[in-house]
Structure formats: structure tokens, C-alpha cells
N, C-alpha and C positions, 0 to 999 in steps of 0.2 A: 400141560404137564400137572398132573396131579399127584401130589407127595405129601407125606406126614413127616413131621421131625418129631420124636419123642423118646423119652428116657428107655433105654435098653434094659433088659432083664437077663438074669442067669441063663435062659433057655436061648438067648442069642449068642451065647460067648462063642460056639464053636464057628457061627457063621461071622462074627465079628472078627475072629482070629484069621480066618481065609481071606477075609476083604483086607484087612490091614498087612498081611505078609504078601497078599499078590499086589499090592500098591506100591509098597516101598522096596521090596527084595525080590531078586531073581528075575528071569526073563519075562514074565508077565508083567512086572514094573515098567519095563522098559518102552512099554505101550503109551504111557502117560509121561507127564514131565516132572513128577514128583520122586522118581526114584532115587534110591539109595545104595542100588546095587555096585556102583563103582566105590562106594564110599565104606561100606561096611558089608561084612560075610555074616551069615547065619539070619538068624529070624529077627524081626521087627519086634514081635511079641510073642506070646502063647497062651493058651487058654488059660492056664492058671494066673497069669498076671491080669487078665481081663477080668476072670471072677474075683480077684481080689480088689481089683477097682471098683465093680459092681457092689460090692459088700462093704467097702471102706466107708463110713459116716463123710458126709460133705463132698463125697465124689460121685460122679454119675458119667455115663456114655451116653449121649445123644445120637439116635440113629436115624437117618434119613432113609425112608423107604418109599419106593415107587414100585407098581406093579406088582406087590408083593414081596419083593427083595429088597435087602439091605444094600443101598449102592454107596453111602457113605456115613460116616461117624465122626465123632471127637470126645475126647475126655475133656471134662470139665472138674476142677477142683476148687472148692470155696478155701481162700487163704486169708480170710477176715475181711479187710477193704478191696481186696483184689481176689480176680476169679483166674485161676490157671486154666489155660487152654493147650491142649497136648493131643498128638495123635490124629490131627486133621486128617481125614482120609476120604479119597473119592474113588471108585472102580478106576483103573487105569484107561479103560476105552470111554469113558464117559467123562473125563477130564477136560476142563475147559466148556462145560456146558451148562455152569451156574449154580452146580450144587455145593461147591465150595463157598460160594457167596451166600448161598441160603443157610448153611450151617454157620458161619461166622455170623448172620442176622440173629439165629437162634442163639447163640453164645450171649450177645449183647442184651438180648431180652431176658435171659437167664441170670446174666450179671445184675440186671436192674432189679429182678426178682429177689435177689439175695443181698440187695443193698450194697453191692460192691461198685467201687467208682472207677476201676479200670480192670481190664483183661490183659494179661502179661503170658509170655511164652519165651522158649529157647529153639533157635533154628540153627542147625550147622551152618557154620558162617561161609561156607564155601557155595552153598546152595543160593547163589545170588538171584536166580530167577524166581524162586519161591519167595525170598526176602522182598524182593521188589513187588511181588503180587500183594503180600501184606502191608507194604507201605501205600499202596495204590488203594488199600482198603482202610487207610487212617492209623496204622500203626507206626509207631516211632521207634528207630534204632537206639538200642542203649549199649552197654558196655558189652565186653568179650569175658565168657567163662570157660574154665576147661572143660572139656570133653570127659566128664565123670559119668560113666553109667554104673549103676549099681551090681549087676552081674552080665552075664555073657547072654541071657535069655534077651537082651535087647540088640544084640549084635557084637561082631568084633571089628574094630577099626581096621582098615587096610591101610591107612596112613594117618600122620597126625591130625587130630582135628579140634576144633573148638566149637563153642556155642556163640551166638549171638542174642542177646536180649531182645525181646521187642514188646512194646505195651502201647495200649491203647487207652484213654481217658474216655469213661462213660458219662454221659451228661445225666 
């Protein structure tokens, strides 16, 4: 398996948009185990959101590329001593093959590079299988937070939801 993980750029925005939406929402997401299709309607992101993230100082999207195609990605955002990890995505038909694990390793490398002492994230609290996966990779459960999303570009909840905070200390 020969792959690269590197920062995405604006020319990747459309491919990243397709990847993230395929993995999180709609029928294609049901091929994998990370779907949110039963929890939220609408899209997970859109090109303009990805472009905003890529332009924002202190933010980046790392892309996992194999065979010339983006197969995974994640957003990283420097928040001082902590690095925020969001939108960890792997193509649904490739989930369970180690791509997510490689992206987590890259996040830890980036956290050290940016002198962050931890990585944190929020996950929808009912996604127990995903939370358990993060716990197996060293993340500790924190508290619950309201499910507040800035606008409907990130989806429309089908039921009452909340976030669970997760954090991993970086040596």
C-alpha cells in the first residue's frame, strides 16, 4: 500500500466535498460504518465550507491519496495548546482498511509539529461504534455538549442530538 498524506489545496475542494458527503450522508454512506444518514438530512459539507477551511489561518485539511485519488481526509485546526480534529473521512468501501488509523497518526505528527499537547474533537454521542474506535486509539471521553451547528450546510438533525467531547494527550 503506497499512499501519501499531505495538505489539501483549493484545487482539491470539489473532490473533498464529494468524498465527505459520500461517507457521511445518503445511500453511498451506508456502505461504510461511519454513516450519519439516519441522524441527519442534507449534506455534511459543501465546497464553499471546504474552501473557507483551506483559507483560514491555522486550519488545514490533510488528504490521504492512493492510486492518484483522495481516499480519506480530515480537518485540523490549531487552537493554541490543542489541535482540533474534525471531519475524519474515509471512502465508505475502504473503511476498515487502516486509512483512518493512518490519518490519526498524521494528526498526532501535526500536533507535535505545531507544539500542541492534545488533540480534541466532538462526535455525535449516539455514534457509539465510532466513539469506541477513537477510545481504542487513545482518546478519552469527556463531557456532553449541545448539538449546535452554525447552519444547515452541515445537515438537519432528524432527532435530538448531542456531542461527546474526546481528547488525546500528545507526548
